[in-house]
N, CA, C and O atoms as CSV, one atom per row, in Angstrom:
chain,resi,resn,atom,element,x,y,z
A,1,UNK,N,N,-29.983,50.627,13.394
A,1,UNK,CA,C,-29.277,50.395,14.360
A,1,UNK,C,C,-27.381,50.289,14.361
A,1,UNK,O,O,-26.606,49.455,13.892
A,2,UNK,N,N,-27.237,51.224,14.920
A,2,UNK,CA,C,-25.526,51.489,14.799
A,2,UNK,C,C,-24.633,50.997,15.606
A,2,UNK,O,O,-24.466,51.622,16.653
A,3,UNK,N,N,-23.800,49.748,15.372
A,3,UNK,CA,C,-23.000,49.112,16.226
A,3,UNK,C,C,-21.645,49.225,16.231
A,3,UNK,O,O,-21.012,49.656,15.267
A,4,UNK,N,N,-21.128,48.842,17.323
A,4,UNK,CA,C,-19.543,49.359,17.591
A,4,UNK,C,C,-19.053,48.265,18.192
A,4,UNK,O,O,-19.896,47.596,18.789
A,5,UNK,N,N,-17.671,47.784,18.221
A,5,UNK,CA,C,-16.890,47.156,19.012
A,5,UNK,C,C,-15.665,47.875,19.617
A,5,UNK,O,O,-14.888,48.739,19.211
A,6,UNK,N,N,-15.812,47.159,20.763
A,6,UNK,CA,C,-15.165,48.555,22.014
A,6,UNK,C,C,-13.973,46.949,22.772
A,6,UNK,O,O,-14.502,45.907,23.160
A,7,UNK,N,N,-12.576,47.154,22.798
A,7,UNK,CA,C,-11.739,46.331,23.072
A,7,UNK,C,C,-12.109,46.536,25.322
A,7,UNK,O,O,-12.013,47.546,26.019
A,8,UNK,N,N,-12.437,45.332,25.651
A,8,UNK,CA,C,-12.277,45.267,27.324
A,8,UNK,C,C,-11.006,45.489,28.056
A,8,UNK,O,O,-10.959,45.303,29.272
A,9,UNK,N,N,-10.104,45.828,27.462
A,9,UNK,CA,C,-8.915,46.281,27.905
A,9,UNK,C,C,-8.294,47.629,27.539
A,9,UNK,O,O,-8.034,48.448,28.420
A,10,UNK,N,N,-8.007,47.916,25.988
A,10,UNK,CA,C,-7.425,49.539,25.927
A,10,UNK,C,C,-8.076,50.432,25.398
A,10,UNK,O,O,-7.766,51.563,25.022
A,11,UNK,N,N,-9.477,49.580,25.378
A,11,UNK,CA,C,-10.516,50.771,25.067
A,11,UNK,C,C,-10.584,51.363,23.217
A,11,UNK,O,O,-11.039,52.397,22.729
A,12,UNK,N,N,-10.105,50.510,22.775
A,12,UNK,CA,C,-10.281,50.877,20.679
A,12,UNK,C,C,-11.396,50.455,20.559
A,12,UNK,O,O,-12.035,49.574,21.134
A,13,UNK,N,N,-11.668,51.364,19.509
A,13,UNK,CA,C,-13.232,50.982,18.854
A,13,UNK,C,C,-13.329,50.563,16.953
A,13,UNK,O,O,-12.842,51.060,15.938
A,14,UNK,N,N,-13.803,49.955,17.111
A,14,UNK,CA,C,-13.973,49.429,15.817
A,14,UNK,C,C,-15.669,50.066,15.589
A,14,UNK,O,O,-16.687,49.612,16.112
A,15,UNK,N,N,-15.570,51.100,14.758
A,15,UNK,CA,C,-17.249,51.634,14.317
A,15,UNK,C,C,-17.583,51.426,12.964
A,15,UNK,O,O,-18.741,51.804,12.787
A,16,UNK,N,N,-16.966,50.901,11.726
A,16,UNK,CA,C,-17.085,51.034,10.637
A,16,UNK,C,C,-17.978,49.892,10.423
A,16,UNK,O,O,-17.939,48.945,11.209
A,17,UNK,N,N,-18.911,49.906,9.259
A,17,UNK,CA,C,-19.832,48.714,9.553
A,17,UNK,C,C,-19.445,47.442,9.101
A,17,UNK,O,O,-19.979,46.462,9.620
A,18,UNK,N,N,-18.194,47.223,7.789
A,18,UNK,CA,C,-17.339,46.302,7.198
A,18,UNK,C,C,-16.755,45.840,8.410
A,18,UNK,O,O,-17.217,44.728,8.667
A,19,UNK,N,N,-16.016,46.183,9.179
A,19,UNK,CA,C,-15.213,46.027,10.252
A,19,UNK,C,C,-15.744,45.286,11.475
A,19,UNK,O,O,-15.044,44.561,12.183
A,20,UNK,N,N,-17.313,45.580,11.702
A,20,UNK,CA,C,-17.872,44.976,12.945
A,20,UNK,C,C,-18.471,44.230,12.340
A,20,UNK,O,O,-18.922,43.505,13.227
A,21,UNK,N,N,-19.053,43.616,10.840
A,21,UNK,CA,C,-19.347,42.599,9.994
A,21,UNK,C,C,-18.344,41.165,9.865
A,21,UNK,O,O,-18.493,39.943,9.866
A,22,UNK,N,N,-17.380,42.044,9.770
A,22,UNK,CA,C,-16.457,40.818,9.711
A,22,UNK,C,C,-16.195,40.068,11.270
A,22,UNK,O,O,-16.263,38.884,11.601
A,23,UNK,N,N,-15.985,40.865,11.773
A,23,UNK,CA,C,-15.492,40.331,13.408
A,23,UNK,C,C,-17.060,39.903,13.750
A,23,UNK,O,O,-16.790,39.066,14.610
A,24,UNK,N,N,-18.266,39.893,13.691
A,24,UNK,CA,C,-19.275,39.503,14.244
A,24,UNK,C,C,-19.259,37.923,13.297
A,24,UNK,O,O,-19.364,36.871,13.928
A,25,UNK,N,N,-19.160,37.910,12.216
A,25,UNK,CA,C,-18.991,36.466,10.973
A,25,UNK,C,C,-17.820,35.166,11.930
A,25,UNK,O,O,-17.863,33.944,12.069
A,26,UNK,N,N,-16.850,36.287,12.422
A,26,UNK,CA,C,-15.646,35.366,12.769
A,26,UNK,C,C,-15.682,34.781,14.364
A,26,UNK,O,O,-14.763,34.201,14.942
A,27,UNK,N,N,-17.326,35.189,15.013
A,27,UNK,CA,C,-17.326,35.421,16.228
A,27,UNK,C,C,-17.214,33.461,16.678
A,27,UNK,O,O,-16.697,33.090,17.731
A,28,UNK,N,N,-17.760,32.549,15.716
A,28,UNK,CA,C,-17.764,31.155,16.648
A,28,UNK,C,C,-16.435,30.490,16.808
A,28,UNK,O,O,-15.972,29.904,17.787
A,29,UNK,N,N,-15.860,30.745,15.466
A,29,UNK,CA,C,-14.715,30.817,15.265
A,29,UNK,C,C,-13.930,30.822,16.612
A,29,UNK,O,O,-13.617,29.865,17.321
A,30,UNK,N,N,-13.665,32.332,16.799
A,30,UNK,CA,C,-13.103,33.221,18.296
A,30,UNK,C,C,-13.225,32.134,19.484
A,30,UNK,O,O,-12.453,31.707,20.342
A,31,UNK,N,N,-14.612,31.883,19.109
A,31,UNK,CA,C,-15.013,31.337,20.836
A,31,UNK,C,C,-14.454,29.958,21.160
A,31,UNK,O,O,-13.801,29.596,22.139
A,32,UNK,N,N,-15.045,29.003,19.662
A,32,UNK,CA,C,-14.017,27.586,19.772
A,32,UNK,C,C,-12.827,27.596,20.369
A,32,UNK,O,O,-12.501,27.119,21.456
A,33,UNK,N,N,-11.819,28.534,19.090
A,33,UNK,CA,C,-10.436,28.698,19.800
A,33,UNK,C,C,-10.029,29.188,21.358
A,33,UNK,O,O,-9.090,28.780,22.042
A,34,UNK,N,N,-10.614,29.771,21.552
A,34,UNK,CA,C,-10.602,30.329,23.277
A,34,UNK,C,C,-10.928,29.253,24.395
A,34,UNK,O,O,-10.593,29.232,25.579
A,35,UNK,N,N,-11.699,28.354,23.637
A,35,UNK,CA,C,-12.649,27.530,24.925
A,35,UNK,C,C,-11.624,26.324,24.609
A,35,UNK,O,O,-11.141,25.855,25.639
A,36,UNK,N,N,-11.177,25.706,23.393
A,36,UNK,CA,C,-9.755,24.803,22.723
A,36,UNK,C,C,-8.874,25.286,23.842
A,36,UNK,O,O,-8.300,24.304,24.313
A,37,UNK,N,N,-8.618,26.110,24.302
A,37,UNK,CA,C,-7.481,26.746,24.921
A,37,UNK,C,C,-7.645,26.943,26.852
A,37,UNK,O,O,-6.993,27.553,27.700
A,38,UNK,N,N,-8.963,25.993,26.884
A,38,UNK,CA,C,-9.277,26.540,28.485
A,38,UNK,C,C,-10.002,27.633,28.613
A,38,UNK,O,O,-10.851,27.686,29.502
A,39,UNK,N,N,-9.861,28.354,28.026
A,39,UNK,CA,C,-10.937,29.572,28.768
A,39,UNK,C,C,-12.423,30.156,28.333
A,39,UNK,O,O,-13.172,29.423,27.687
A,40,UNK,N,N,-12.752,31.233,28.630
A,40,UNK,CA,C,-13.823,31.508,28.247
A,40,UNK,C,C,-13.676,32.651,27.718
A,40,UNK,O,O,-13.063,33.625,28.154
A,41,UNK,N,N,-14.264,32.518,26.741
A,41,UNK,CA,C,-14.612,34.444,25.665
A,41,UNK,C,C,-15.007,35.027,26.791
A,41,UNK,O,O,-15.748,34.584,27.669
A,42,UNK,N,N,-14.181,36.583,26.665
A,42,UNK,CA,C,-15.033,37.572,27.391
A,42,UNK,C,C,-16.212,38.652,26.017
A,42,UNK,O,O,-17.335,39.083,26.279
A,43,UNK,N,N,-15.571,38.798,24.840
A,43,UNK,CA,C,-15.809,39.128,23.739
A,43,UNK,C,C,-16.089,38.079,22.501
A,43,UNK,O,O,-16.093,36.855,22.374
A,44,UNK,N,N,-16.354,39.381,21.542
A,44,UNK,CA,C,-16.536,38.494,20.148
A,44,UNK,C,C,-15.575,38.549,19.532
A,44,UNK,O,O,-16.003,38.186,18.436
A,45,UNK,N,N,-14.370,38.771,19.376
A,45,UNK,CA,C,-13.183,39.121,18.619
A,45,UNK,C,C,-11.981,39.381,19.266
A,45,UNK,O,O,-12.189,40.247,20.117
A,46,UNK,N,N,-10.899,39.052,19.254
A,46,UNK,CA,C,-9.873,39.340,19.962
A,46,UNK,C,C,-9.449,40.915,19.350
A,46,UNK,O,O,-9.599,41.097,18.141
A,47,UNK,N,N,-8.986,41.899,20.101
A,47,UNK,CA,C,-8.523,43.304,19.806
A,47,UNK,C,C,-7.514,43.244,18.462
A,47,UNK,O,O,-6.704,42.350,18.217
A,48,UNK,N,N,-7.704,44.078,17.904
A,48,UNK,CA,C,-6.454,44.158,16.831
A,48,UNK,C,C,-4.941,44.074,17.339
A,48,UNK,O,O,-3.962,43.577,16.784
A,49,UNK,N,N,-5.062,44.714,18.563
A,49,UNK,CA,C,-3.562,44.764,19.374
A,49,UNK,C,C,-3.350,43.834,20.254
A,49,UNK,O,O,-2.662,44.113,21.236
A,50,UNK,N,N,-3.999,42.270,20.067
A,50,UNK,CA,C,-4.522,41.426,21.113
A,50,UNK,C,C,-3.000,41.343,21.937
A,50,UNK,O,O,-2.648,41.101,23.091
A,51,UNK,N,N,-2.375,41.661,20.748
A,51,UNK,CA,C,-0.477,40.710,21.585
A,51,UNK,C,C,-0.143,42.023,22.439
A,51,UNK,O,O,0.881,41.720,23.052
A,52,UNK,N,N,-0.396,42.944,22.682
A,52,UNK,CA,C,-0.073,43.787,23.441
A,52,UNK,C,C,-0.657,43.857,24.409
A,52,UNK,O,O,-0.097,44.048,25.489
A,53,UNK,N,N,-2.033,43.710,24.267
A,53,UNK,CA,C,-2.927,44.467,25.120
A,53,UNK,C,C,-3.475,42.865,26.010
A,53,UNK,O,O,-3.585,42.671,27.221
A,54,UNK,N,N,-3.671,42.146,25.128
A,54,UNK,CA,C,-4.763,40.663,25.377
A,54,UNK,C,C,-6.376,41.234,25.714
A,54,UNK,O,O,-7.003,40.699,26.629
A,55,UNK,N,N,-6.885,42.161,25.049
A,55,UNK,CA,C,-8.301,42.096,24.775
A,55,UNK,C,C,-9.062,41.603,24.078
A,55,UNK,O,O,-8.528,41.161,23.060
A,56,UNK,N,N,-10.104,41.458,24.136
A,56,UNK,CA,C,-11.268,40.879,23.377
A,56,UNK,C,C,-12.513,41.997,22.985
A,56,UNK,O,O,-13.246,42.261,23.939
A,57,UNK,N,N,-12.782,42.571,21.903
A,57,UNK,CA,C,-14.308,43.641,21.363
A,57,UNK,C,C,-15.186,43.059,22.113
A,57,UNK,O,O,-15.265,41.837,22.236
A,58,UNK,N,N,-15.857,43.817,22.627
A,58,UNK,CA,C,-17.442,43.934,23.269
A,58,UNK,C,C,-18.247,44.196,22.079
A,58,UNK,O,O,-17.707,44.665,21.078
A,59,UNK,N,N,-19.443,43.942,22.105
A,59,UNK,CA,C,-20.328,44.536,20.780
A,59,UNK,C,C,-21.295,45.703,21.709
A,59,UNK,O,O,-21.844,45.436,22.778
A,60,UNK,N,N,-21.334,46.929,21.061
A,60,UNK,CA,C,-22.305,47.799,21.716
A,60,UNK,C,C,-23.143,48.183,20.753
A,60,UNK,O,O,-22.741,48.667,19.694
A,61,UNK,N,N,-24.247,48.020,21.007
A,61,UNK,CA,C,-25.418,49.099,20.349
A,61,UNK,C,C,-26.179,50.299,20.886
A,61,UNK,O,O,-26.334,50.775,22.010
A,62,UNK,N,N,-26.648,50.650,19.508
A,62,UNK,CA,C,-26.948,52.744,19.655
A,62,UNK,C,C,-28.233,52.108,19.999
A,62,UNK,O,O,-28.608,51.134,19.346
A,63,UNK,N,N,-29.205,52.749,21.334
A,63,UNK,CA,C,-30.312,52.964,20.362
A,63,UNK,C,C,-31.307,54.167,21.459
A,63,UNK,O,O,-31.336,54.085,22.687
A,64,UNK,N,N,-31.939,55.068,20.749
A,64,UNK,CA,C,-32.511,56.288,21.217
A,64,UNK,C,C,-31.249,56.885,22.117
A,64,UNK,O,O,-31.334,57.236,23.294
A,65,UNK,N,N,-29.976,56.919,21.231
A,65,UNK,CA,C,-29.162,58.192,21.878
A,65,UNK,C,C,-28.064,57.314,22.375
A,65,UNK,O,O,-26.969,57.775,22.056
A,66,UNK,N,N,-27.984,56.057,23.136
A,66,UNK,CA,C,-27.647,55.545,24.417
A,66,UNK,C,C,-26.673,54.122,24.071
A,66,UNK,O,O,-27.178,53.071,23.675
A,67,UNK,N,N,-25.511,54.272,24.253
A,67,UNK,CA,C,-24.787,52.695,23.956
A,67,UNK,C,C,-25.114,51.498,24.427
A,67,UNK,O,O,-25.819,51.787,25.394
A,68,UNK,N,N,-25.077,50.720,24.388
A,68,UNK,CA,C,-25.277,49.741,25.785
A,68,UNK,C,C,-24.867,48.292,25.070
A,68,UNK,O,O,-24.969,47.831,23.934
A,69,UNK,N,N,-24.354,47.829,26.330
A,69,UNK,CA,C,-23.734,46.591,25.553
A,69,UNK,C,C,-24.642,45.189,24.841
A,69,UNK,O,O,-25.736,44.886,25.317
A,70,UNK,N,N,-24.174,44.586,23.934
A,70,UNK,CA,C,-24.763,43.597,23.857
A,70,UNK,C,C,-24.521,42.151,23.702
A,70,UNK,O,O,-23.819,41.783,22.761
A,71,UNK,N,N,-25.035,41.266,24.540
A,71,UNK,CA,C,-24.962,39.285,24.931
A,71,UNK,C,C,-23.064,39.426,24.364
A,71,UNK,O,O,-22.343,38.428,24.367
């Protein structure tokens, strides 16, 4: 299964396995931080350019040649 992270605002993509794995490891901490500020997380991790775009990375999985958003 191939996974990638895509920013919901600027469209930046992370496709290498190490970056995706690191982001998924920090998912719970990111969600807790967003909720502590009174917000609701839209993605699993902040965009690398979060200070400029304010986006969050959403997880996509490729199955049968089609990219689909996953939780």
